[in-house]
Predicted model as a PDB file, atoms N, CA, C, CB and O in Angstrom, pLDDT in the B-factor column:
MODEL        1                                                                  
ATOM      1  N   MET A   1      25.606  20.870 219.661  1.00 49.00           N  
ATOM      2  CA  MET A   1      26.334  21.507 218.525  1.00 49.00           C  
ATOM      3  C   MET A   1      25.057  21.736 217.444  1.00 49.00           C  
ATOM      4  CB  MET A   1      27.687  20.440 217.894  1.00 49.00           C  
ATOM      5  O   MET A   1      24.250  20.876 217.091  1.00 49.00           O  
ATOM      6  N   SER A   2      25.109  23.104 217.035  1.00 67.00           N  
ATOM      7  CA  SER A   2      24.103  23.578 216.146  1.00 67.00           C  
ATOM      8  C   SER A   2      24.586  23.164 214.655  1.00 67.00           C  
ATOM      9  CB  SER A   2      23.897  25.195 216.339  1.00 67.00           C  
ATOM     10  O   SER A   2      25.728  22.795 214.382  1.00 67.00           O  
ATOM     11  N   ASN A   3      23.697  23.269 213.896  1.00 83.00           N  
ATOM     12  CA  ASN A   3      23.981  22.839 212.408  1.00 83.00           C  
ATOM     13  C   ASN A   3      23.847  24.237 211.666  1.00 83.00           C  
ATOM     14  CB  ASN A   3      22.817  21.599 211.766  1.00 83.00           C  
ATOM     15  O   ASN A   3      22.799  24.742 211.262  1.00 83.00           O  
ATOM     16  N   ALA A   4      25.123  24.749 211.573  1.00 85.00           N  
ATOM     17  CA  ALA A   4      25.117  26.062 210.716  1.00 85.00           C  
ATOM     18  C   ALA A   4      24.759  26.073 209.175  1.00 85.00           C  
ATOM     19  CB  ALA A   4      26.480  26.629 210.790  1.00 85.00           C  
ATOM     20  O   ALA A   4      24.361  27.068 208.569  1.00 85.00           O  
ATOM     21  N   TRP A   5      24.954  24.854 208.649  1.00 80.00           N  
ATOM     22  CA  TRP A   5      24.496  24.644 207.377  1.00 80.00           C  
ATOM     23  C   TRP A   5      22.902  24.744 207.475  1.00 80.00           C  
ATOM     24  CB  TRP A   5      25.034  23.263 206.825  1.00 80.00           C  
ATOM     25  O   TRP A   5      22.342  25.383 206.584  1.00 80.00           O  
ATOM     26  N   ARG A   6      22.364  24.343 208.174  1.00 84.00           N  
ATOM     27  CA  ARG A   6      20.669  24.379 208.408  1.00 84.00           C  
ATOM     28  C   ARG A   6      20.366  25.737 208.484  1.00 84.00           C  
ATOM     29  CB  ARG A   6      20.053  23.632 209.836  1.00 84.00           C  
ATOM     30  O   ARG A   6      19.556  26.223 207.694  1.00 84.00           O  
ATOM     31  N   ALA A   7      21.019  26.534 209.494  1.00 86.00           N  
ATOM     32  CA  ALA A   7      20.729  27.783 209.759  1.00 86.00           C  
ATOM     33  C   ALA A   7      21.023  28.682 208.398  1.00 86.00           C  
ATOM     34  CB  ALA A   7      21.535  28.191 211.011  1.00 86.00           C  
ATOM     35  O   ALA A   7      20.308  29.665 208.205  1.00 86.00           O  
ATOM     36  N   ALA A   8      21.910  28.403 207.598  1.00 88.00           N  
ATOM     37  CA  ALA A   8      22.294  29.090 206.402  1.00 88.00           C  
ATOM     38  C   ALA A   8      21.148  28.810 205.318  1.00 88.00           C  
ATOM     39  CB  ALA A   8      23.761  28.589 205.913  1.00 88.00           C  
ATOM     40  O   ALA A   8      21.094  29.511 204.307  1.00 88.00           O  
ATOM     41  N   GLY A   9      20.237  27.779 205.542  1.00 89.00           N  
ATOM     42  CA  GLY A   9      19.195  27.466 204.620  1.00 89.00           C  
ATOM     43  C   GLY A   9      19.715  26.500 203.745  1.00 89.00           C  
ATOM     44  O   GLY A   9      19.207  26.517 202.624  1.00 89.00           O  
ATOM     45  N   LEU A  10      20.693  25.558 203.971  1.00 90.00           N  
ATOM     46  CA  LEU A  10      21.228  24.716 202.867  1.00 90.00           C  
ATOM     47  C   LEU A  10      20.716  23.318 203.469  1.00 90.00           C  
ATOM     48  CB  LEU A  10      23.004  24.851 202.601  1.00 90.00           C  
ATOM     49  O   LEU A  10      20.502  23.197 204.676  1.00 90.00           O  
ATOM     50  N   THR A  11      20.554  22.393 202.662  1.00 90.00           N  
ATOM     51  CA  THR A  11      20.222  21.035 202.903  1.00 90.00           C  
ATOM     52  C   THR A  11      21.625  20.208 203.160  1.00 90.00           C  
ATOM     53  CB  THR A  11      19.361  20.463 201.630  1.00 90.00           C  
ATOM     54  O   THR A  11      22.660  20.645 202.658  1.00 90.00           O  
ATOM     55  N   TYR A  12      21.639  19.104 203.886  1.00 90.00           N  
ATOM     56  CA  TYR A  12      22.881  18.504 204.130  1.00 90.00           C  
ATOM     57  C   TYR A  12      23.642  17.980 202.790  1.00 90.00           C  
ATOM     58  CB  TYR A  12      22.633  17.369 205.106  1.00 90.00           C  
ATOM     59  O   TYR A  12      24.830  17.660 202.811  1.00 90.00           O  
ATOM     60  N   ILE A  13      22.858  17.928 201.663  1.00 88.00           N  
ATOM     61  CA  ILE A  13      23.624  17.412 200.666  1.00 88.00           C  
ATOM     62  C   ILE A  13      24.355  18.608 199.947  1.00 88.00           C  
ATOM     63  CB  ILE A  13      22.753  16.577 199.736  1.00 88.00           C  
ATOM     64  O   ILE A  13      25.501  18.477 199.516  1.00 88.00           O  
ATOM     65  N   GLN A  14      23.597  19.850 199.830  1.00 91.00           N  
ATOM     66  CA  GLN A  14      24.333  21.087 199.573  1.00 91.00           C  
ATOM     67  C   GLN A  14      25.576  21.322 200.262  1.00 91.00           C  
ATOM     68  CB  GLN A  14      23.546  22.144 199.850  1.00 91.00           C  
ATOM     69  O   GLN A  14      26.642  21.576 199.701  1.00 91.00           O  
ATOM     70  N   TYR A  15      25.390  21.225 201.523  1.00 90.00           N  
ATOM     71  CA  TYR A  15      26.403  21.514 202.504  1.00 90.00           C  
ATOM     72  C   TYR A  15      27.916  20.574 202.167  1.00 90.00           C  
ATOM     73  CB  TYR A  15      25.681  21.122 204.053  1.00 90.00           C  
ATOM     74  O   TYR A  15      29.066  21.010 202.117  1.00 90.00           O  
ATOM     75  N   SER A  16      27.439  19.196 201.973  1.00 89.00           N  
ATOM     76  CA  SER A  16      28.375  18.116 201.894  1.00 89.00           C  
ATOM     77  C   SER A  16      29.011  18.553 200.388  1.00 89.00           C  
ATOM     78  CB  SER A  16      27.593  16.474 202.025  1.00 89.00           C  
ATOM     79  O   SER A  16      30.242  18.536 200.356  1.00 89.00           O  
ATOM     80  N   ASN A  17      28.445  18.876 199.353  1.00 87.00           N  
ATOM     81  CA  ASN A  17      28.864  19.045 198.212  1.00 87.00           C  
ATOM     82  C   ASN A  17      29.779  20.468 198.195  1.00 87.00           C  
ATOM     83  CB  ASN A  17      27.662  18.976 197.315  1.00 87.00           C  
ATOM     84  O   ASN A  17      30.804  20.537 197.517  1.00 87.00           O  
ATOM     85  N   ILE A  18      29.396  21.356 198.843  1.00 89.00           N  
ATOM     86  CA  ILE A  18      30.377  22.618 199.120  1.00 89.00           C  
ATOM     87  C   ILE A  18      31.709  22.140 199.816  1.00 89.00           C  
ATOM     88  CB  ILE A  18      29.624  23.776 200.153  1.00 89.00           C  
ATOM     89  O   ILE A  18      32.826  22.525 199.471  1.00 89.00           O  
ATOM     90  N   CYS A  19      31.485  21.368 200.706  1.00 89.00           N  
ATOM     91  CA  CYS A  19      32.827  20.824 201.585  1.00 89.00           C  
ATOM     92  C   CYS A  19      33.661  20.146 200.620  1.00 89.00           C  
ATOM     93  CB  CYS A  19      32.485  19.699 202.872  1.00 89.00           C  
ATOM     94  O   CYS A  19      34.861  20.375 200.469  1.00 89.00           O  
ATOM     95  N   ALA A  20      32.938  19.251 199.932  1.00 86.00           N  
ATOM     96  CA  ALA A  20      33.995  18.411 198.897  1.00 86.00           C  
ATOM     97  C   ALA A  20      34.559  19.267 198.006  1.00 86.00           C  
ATOM     98  CB  ALA A  20      33.338  17.263 197.988  1.00 86.00           C  
ATOM     99  O   ALA A  20      35.743  19.123 197.701  1.00 86.00           O  
ATOM    100  N   ARG A  21      33.829  20.224 197.495  1.00 86.00           N  
ATOM    101  CA  ARG A  21      34.454  21.123 196.316  1.00 86.00           C  
ATOM    102  C   ARG A  21      35.688  21.909 196.975  1.00 86.00           C  
ATOM    103  CB  ARG A  21      33.257  22.297 195.651  1.00 86.00           C  
ATOM    104  O   ARG A  21      36.732  22.065 196.342  1.00 86.00           O  
ATOM    105  N   VAL A  22      35.524  22.369 198.206  1.00 90.00           N  
ATOM    106  CA  VAL A  22      36.527  23.036 198.953  1.00 90.00           C  
ATOM    107  C   VAL A  22      37.944  22.129 199.061  1.00 90.00           C  
ATOM    108  CB  VAL A  22      35.894  23.351 200.401  1.00 90.00           C  
ATOM    109  O   VAL A  22      39.060  22.469 198.667  1.00 90.00           O  
ATOM    110  N   VAL A  23      37.637  21.143 199.574  1.00 88.00           N  
ATOM    111  CA  VAL A  23      38.611  19.960 199.741  1.00 88.00           C  
ATOM    112  C   VAL A  23      39.412  19.771 198.397  1.00 88.00           C  
ATOM    113  CB  VAL A  23      37.785  18.550 200.117  1.00 88.00           C  
ATOM    114  O   VAL A  23      40.624  19.966 198.314  1.00 88.00           O  
ATOM    115  N   ARG A  24      38.608  19.373 197.357  1.00 85.00           N  
ATOM    116  CA  ARG A  24      39.240  19.217 196.062  1.00 85.00           C  
ATOM    117  C   ARG A  24      39.944  20.347 195.517  1.00 85.00           C  
ATOM    118  CB  ARG A  24      38.317  18.847 195.141  1.00 85.00           C  
ATOM    119  O   ARG A  24      40.835  20.084 194.710  1.00 85.00           O  
ATOM    120  N   GLN A  25      39.697  21.683 195.828  1.00 86.00           N  
ATOM    121  CA  GLN A  25      40.310  22.717 195.476  1.00 86.00           C  
ATOM    122  C   GLN A  25      41.689  22.881 196.155  1.00 86.00           C  
ATOM    123  CB  GLN A  25      39.469  23.742 195.682  1.00 86.00           C  
ATOM    124  O   GLN A  25      42.661  23.312 195.534  1.00 86.00           O  
ATOM    125  N   ALA A  26      41.734  22.524 197.436  1.00 91.00           N  
ATOM    126  CA  ALA A  26      42.744  22.667 198.230  1.00 91.00           C  
ATOM    127  C   ALA A  26      43.771  21.530 198.090  1.00 91.00           C  
ATOM    128  CB  ALA A  26      42.248  22.805 199.511  1.00 91.00           C  
ATOM    129  O   ALA A  26      44.768  21.643 198.802  1.00 91.00           O  
ATOM    130  N   LEU A  27      43.696  20.522 197.341  1.00 89.00           N  
ATOM    131  CA  LEU A  27      44.467  19.573 196.853  1.00 89.00           C  
ATOM    132  C   LEU A  27      45.687  20.077 196.245  1.00 89.00           C  
ATOM    133  CB  LEU A  27      43.767  18.835 196.006  1.00 89.00           C  
ATOM    134  O   LEU A  27      45.588  21.179 195.707  1.00 89.00           O  
ATOM    135  N   LYS A  28      46.845  19.482 196.217  1.00 90.00           N  
ATOM    136  CA  LYS A  28      47.930  19.745 195.271  1.00 90.00           C  
ATOM    137  C   LYS A  28      47.414  19.372 193.881  1.00 90.00           C  
ATOM    138  CB  LYS A  28      49.245  18.932 195.641  1.00 90.00           C  
ATOM    139  O   LYS A  28      46.491  18.586 193.670  1.00 90.00           O  
ATOM    140  N   SER A  29      48.170  20.078 192.893  1.00 85.00           N  
ATOM    141  CA  SER A  29      47.473  19.968 191.515  1.00 85.00           C  
ATOM    142  C   SER A  29      47.610  18.464 190.977  1.00 85.00           C  
ATOM    143  CB  SER A  29      48.175  21.048 190.404  1.00 85.00           C  
ATOM    144  O   SER A  29      46.676  18.042 190.294  1.00 85.00           O  
ATOM    145  N   ASP A  30      48.665  17.651 191.223  1.00 84.00           N  
ATOM    146  CA  ASP A  30      48.685  16.193 190.885  1.00 84.00           C  
ATOM    147  C   ASP A  30      47.529  15.413 191.409  1.00 84.00           C  
ATOM    148  CB  ASP A  30      49.920  15.566 191.400  1.00 84.00           C  
ATOM    149  O   ASP A  30      46.980  14.571 190.698  1.00 84.00           O  
ATOM    150  N   LEU A  31      47.076  15.699 192.825  1.00 86.00           N  
ATOM    151  CA  LEU A  31      45.955  15.104 193.304  1.00 86.00           C  
ATOM    152  C   LEU A  31      44.763  15.662 192.883  1.00 86.00           C  
ATOM    153  CB  LEU A  31      45.971  15.073 194.583  1.00 86.00           C  
ATOM    154  O   LEU A  31      43.759  14.950 192.875  1.00 86.00           O  
ATOM    155  N   ARG A  32      44.703  16.821 192.528  1.00 85.00           N  
ATOM    156  CA  ARG A  32      43.461  17.481 192.162  1.00 85.00           C  
ATOM    157  C   ARG A  32      42.762  16.870 191.049  1.00 85.00           C  
ATOM    158  CB  ARG A  32      43.691  18.843 191.844  1.00 85.00           C  
ATOM    159  O   ARG A  32      41.544  16.688 191.024  1.00 85.00           O  
ATOM    160  N   THR A  33      43.651  16.532 190.044  1.00 81.00           N  
ATOM    161  CA  THR A  33      43.097  15.992 188.706  1.00 81.00           C  
ATOM    162  C   THR A  33      42.372  14.616 189.042  1.00 81.00           C  
ATOM    163  CB  THR A  33      44.353  15.757 187.546  1.00 81.00           C  
ATOM    164  O   THR A  33      41.346  14.312 188.434  1.00 81.00           O  
ATOM    165  N   ASP A  34      42.896  13.821 189.976  1.00 80.00           N  
ATOM    166  CA  ASP A  34      42.271  12.500 190.280  1.00 80.00           C  
ATOM    167  C   ASP A  34      41.086  12.695 190.960  1.00 80.00           C  
ATOM    168  CB  ASP A  34      43.114  11.608 191.069  1.00 80.00           C  
ATOM    169  O   ASP A  34      40.184  11.859 190.901  1.00 80.00           O  
ATOM    170  N   ALA A  35      40.985  13.850 191.684  1.00 79.00           N  
ATOM    171  CA  ALA A  35      39.723  13.925 192.676  1.00 79.00           C  
ATOM    172  C   ALA A  35      38.807  14.566 191.910  1.00 79.00           C  
ATOM    173  CB  ALA A  35      39.904  14.713 194.085  1.00 79.00           C  
ATOM    174  O   ALA A  35      37.628  14.384 192.214  1.00 79.00           O  
ATOM    175  N   ALA A  36      39.093  15.368 190.864  1.00 76.00           N  
ATOM    176  CA  ALA A  36      38.135  15.967 189.890  1.00 76.00           C  
ATOM    177  C   ALA A  36      37.358  14.893 189.279  1.00 76.00           C  
ATOM    178  CB  ALA A  36      38.833  16.788 188.796  1.00 76.00           C  
ATOM    179  O   ALA A  36      36.144  15.027 189.128  1.00 76.00           O  
ATOM    180  N   LYS A  37      38.002  13.789 188.902  1.00 76.00           N  
ATOM    181  CA  LYS A  37      37.342  12.589 188.297  1.00 76.00           C  
ATOM    182  C   LYS A  37      36.475  11.925 189.105  1.00 76.00           C  
ATOM    183  CB  LYS A  37      38.234  11.650 187.867  1.00 76.00           C  
ATOM    184  O   LYS A  37      35.585  11.247 188.591  1.00 76.00           O  
ATOM    185  N   ARG A  38      36.596  12.016 190.394  1.00 73.00           N  
ATOM    186  CA  ARG A  38      35.479  11.464 191.137  1.00 73.00           C  
ATOM    187  C   ARG A  38      34.257  12.360 191.254  1.00 73.00           C  
ATOM    188  CB  ARG A  38      35.931  11.119 192.472  1.00 73.00           C  
ATOM    189  O   ARG A  38      33.223  11.918 191.756  1.00 73.00           O  
ATOM    190  N   ASN A  39      34.338  13.469 190.854  1.00 70.00           N  
ATOM    191  CA  ASN A  39      33.198  14.523 190.869  1.00 70.00           C  
ATOM    192  C   ASN A  39      32.281  14.116 189.972  1.00 70.00           C  
ATOM    193  CB  ASN A  39      33.593  15.946 190.530  1.00 70.00           C  
ATOM    194  O   ASN A  39      31.087  14.342 190.167  1.00 70.00           O  
ATOM    195  N   GLU A  40      32.726  13.459 188.868  1.00 74.00           N  
ATOM    196  CA  GLU A  40      31.610  13.086 187.789  1.00 74.00           C  
ATOM    197  C   GLU A  40      30.844  11.963 188.357  1.00 74.00           C  
ATOM    198  CB  GLU A  40      32.221  12.630 186.305  1.00 74.00           C  
ATOM    199  O   GLU A  40      31.273  11.199 189.222  1.00 74.00           O  
ATOM    200  N   SER A  41      29.678  11.918 187.808  1.00 72.00           N  
ATOM    201  CA  SER A  41      28.696  10.864 188.009  1.00 72.00           C  
ATOM    202  C   SER A  41      27.806  10.465 186.885  1.00 72.00           C  
ATOM    203  CB  SER A  41      27.883  11.229 189.049  1.00 72.00           C  
ATOM    204  O   SER A  41      27.440  11.302 186.060  1.00 72.00           O  
ATOM    205  N   HIS A  42      27.454   9.248 186.824  1.00 73.00           N  
ATOM    206  CA  HIS A  42      26.437   8.902 185.640  1.00 73.00           C  
ATOM    207  C   HIS A  42      25.356   8.200 186.294  1.00 73.00           C  
ATOM    208  CB  HIS A  42      27.059   7.953 184.417  1.00 73.00           C  
ATOM    209  O   HIS A  42      25.463   7.477 187.284  1.00 73.00           O  
ATOM    210  N   VAL A  43      24.157   8.518 185.559  1.00 77.00           N  
ATOM    211  CA  VAL A  43      22.916   7.954 185.928  1.00 77.00           C  
ATOM    212  C   VAL A  43      22.259   7.119 185.031  1.00 77.00           C  
ATOM    213  CB  VAL A  43      22.092   8.876 186.236  1.00 77.00           C  
ATOM    214  O   VAL A  43      22.042   7.570 183.906  1.00 77.00           O  
ATOM    215  N   LYS A  44      21.891   5.963 185.314  1.00 82.00           N  
ATOM    216  CA  LYS A  44      21.009   5.127 184.286  1.00 82.00           C  
ATOM    217  C   LYS A  44      19.505   5.012 184.871  1.00 82.00           C  
ATOM    218  CB  LYS A  44      21.675   3.513 184.057  1.00 82.00           C  
ATOM    219  O   LYS A  44      19.304   4.533 185.987  1.00 82.00           O  
ATOM    220  N   PHE A  45      18.626   5.411 184.170  1.00 83.00           N  
ATOM    221  CA  PHE A  45      17.221   5.106 184.459  1.00 83.00           C  
ATOM    222  C   PHE A  45      16.848   3.981 183.735  1.00 83.00           C  
ATOM    223  CB  PHE A  45      16.307   6.195 184.160  1.00 83.00           C  
ATOM    224  O   PHE A  45      17.151   3.709 182.574  1.00 83.00           O  
ATOM    225  N   THR A  46      15.983   3.184 184.723  1.00 86.00           N  
ATOM    226  CA  THR A  46      15.436   1.884 183.961  1.00 86.00           C  
ATOM    227  C   THR A  46      13.939   2.070 184.313  1.00 86.00           C  
ATOM    228  CB  THR A  46      16.119   0.269 184.532  1.00 86.00           C  
ATOM    229  O   THR A  46      13.521   2.262 185.455  1.00 86.00           O  
ATOM    230  N   PRO A  47      13.142   1.986 183.131  1.00 87.00           N  
ATOM    231  CA  PRO A  47      11.753   2.023 183.555  1.00 87.00           C  
ATOM    232  C   PRO A  47      11.043   0.769 184.127  1.00 87.00           C  
ATOM    233  CB  PRO A  47      11.026   2.434 182.455  1.00 87.00           C  
ATOM    234  O   PRO A  47      11.558  -0.294 183.781  1.00 87.00           O  
ATOM    235  N   TRP A  48      10.113   0.699 184.822  1.00 89.00           N  
ATOM    236  CA  TRP A  48       9.605  -0.448 185.500  1.00 89.00           C  
ATOM    237  C   TRP A  48       8.203  -0.578 184.985  1.00 89.00           C  
ATOM    238  CB  TRP A  48       9.678  -0.322 187.062  1.00 89.00           C  
ATOM    239  O   TRP A  48       7.574   0.433 184.674  1.00 89.00           O  
ATOM    240  N   LEU A  49       7.728  -1.679 184.889  1.00 89.00           N  
ATOM    241  CA  LEU A  49       6.450  -2.040 184.449  1.00 89.00           C  
ATOM    242  C   LEU A  49       5.916  -3.247 185.239  1.00 89.00           C  
ATOM    243  CB  LEU A  49       6.489  -2.317 182.986  1.00 89.00           C  
ATOM    244  O   LEU A  49       6.601  -4.265 185.147  1.00 89.00           O  
ATOM    245  N   ASN A  50       4.803  -3.307 186.004  1.00 90.00           N  
ATOM    246  CA  ASN A  50       4.355  -4.374 186.841  1.00 90.00           C  
ATOM    247  C   ASN A  50       5.452  -5.153 187.621  1.00 90.00           C  
ATOM    248  CB  ASN A  50       3.613  -5.297 186.009  1.00 90.00           C  
ATOM    249  O   ASN A  50       5.619  -6.372 187.613  1.00 90.00           O  
ATOM    250  N   GLY A  51       6.154  -4.232 188.285  1.00 90.00           N  
ATOM    251  CA  GLY A  51       7.177  -4.789 189.040  1.00 90.00           C  
ATOM    252  C   GLY A  51       8.526  -5.469 188.516  1.00 90.00           C  
ATOM    253  O   GLY A  51       9.390  -6.028 189.192  1.00 90.00           O  
ATOM    254  N   LYS A  52       8.483  -5.292 187.254  1.00 90.00           N  
ATOM    255  CA  LYS A  52       9.768  -5.742 186.532  1.00 90.00           C  
ATOM    256  C   LYS A  52      10.458  -4.656 185.695  1.00 90.00           C  
ATOM    257  CB  LYS A  52       9.449  -6.921 185.579  1.00 90.00           C  
ATOM    258  O   LYS A  52       9.774  -3.696 185.340  1.00 90.00           O  
ATOM    259  N   PRO A  53      11.512  -4.710 185.414  1.00 89.00           N  
ATOM    260  CA  PRO A  53      12.408  -3.689 184.432  1.00 89.00           C  
ATOM    261  C   PRO A  53      11.743  -3.867 183.023  1.00 89.00           C  
ATOM    262  CB  PRO A  53      14.215  -4.128 184.334  1.00 89.00           C  
ATOM    263  O   PRO A  53      11.818  -4.943 182.431  1.00 89.00           O  
ATOM    264  N   ALA A  54      11.145  -2.870 182.547  1.00 89.00           N  
ATOM    265  CA  ALA A  54      10.492  -2.659 181.246  1.00 89.00           C  
ATOM    266  C   ALA A  54      11.520  -2.716 180.205  1.00 89.00           C  
ATOM    267  CB  ALA A  54       9.738  -1.333 181.174  1.00 89.00           C  
ATOM    268  O   ALA A  54      12.539  -2.073 180.459  1.00 89.00           O  
ATOM    269  N   PRO A  55      11.479  -3.400 178.984  1.00 84.00           N  
ATOM    270  CA  PRO A  55      12.486  -3.287 177.843  1.00 84.00           C  
ATOM    271  C   PRO A  55      12.512  -1.957 177.308  1.00 84.00           C  
ATOM    272  CB  PRO A  55      12.196  -4.238 176.707  1.00 84.00           C  
ATOM    273  O   PRO A  55      11.499  -1.293 177.087  1.00 84.00           O  
ATOM    274  N   ARG A  56      13.714  -1.575 177.099  1.00 75.00           N  
ATOM    275  CA  ARG A  56      13.943  -0.231 176.394  1.00 75.00           C  
ATOM    276  C   ARG A  56      13.582  -0.186 175.090  1.00 75.00           C  
ATOM    277  CB  ARG A  56      15.271   0.185 176.409  1.00 75.00           C  
ATOM    278  O   ARG A  56      13.950  -1.028 174.271  1.00 75.00           O  
ATOM    279  N   THR A  57      12.717   0.964 174.776  1.00 73.00           N  
ATOM    280  CA  THR A  57      12.315   1.214 173.232  1.00 73.00           C  
ATOM    281  C   THR A  57      13.171   2.381 172.664  1.00 73.00           C  
ATOM    282  CB  THR A  57      10.657   1.627 173.060  1.00 73.00           C  
ATOM    283  O   THR A  57      13.582   3.305 173.365  1.00 73.00           O  
ATOM    284  N   THR A  58      13.390   2.261 171.394  1.00 66.00           N  
ATOM    285  CA  THR A  58      14.052   3.204 170.768  1.00 66.00           C  
ATOM    286  C   THR A  58      13.100   4.000 170.179  1.00 66.00           C  
ATOM    287  CB  THR A  58      14.975   2.735 169.900  1.00 66.00           C  
ATOM    288  O   THR A  58      12.171   3.537 169.518  1.00 66.00           O  
ATOM    289  N   ALA A  59      13.329   5.525 170.442  1.00 60.00           N  
ATOM    290  CA  ALA A  59      12.345   6.493 169.945  1.00 60.00           C  
ATOM    291  C   ALA A  59      12.828   7.302 168.814  1.00 60.00           C  
ATOM    292  CB  ALA A  59      11.930   7.394 171.009  1.00 60.00           C  
ATOM    293  O   ALA A  59      12.096   8.152 168.306  1.00 60.00           O  
TER     294      ALA A  59                                                      
ENDMDL                                                                          
END                                                                             
């Protein structure tokens, strides 16, 4: 089985995101709003210093 996403010049993550977006758009409206909430992501960055989390400084 060939990887059409690779032949199209996409990474697997890009391909997966496209598939997920198409599935969410295909859902019924009541389920679509719940699925859209799962699309959001939050990232927290923690600086590390000498192998330990460094304290946050306010700038």
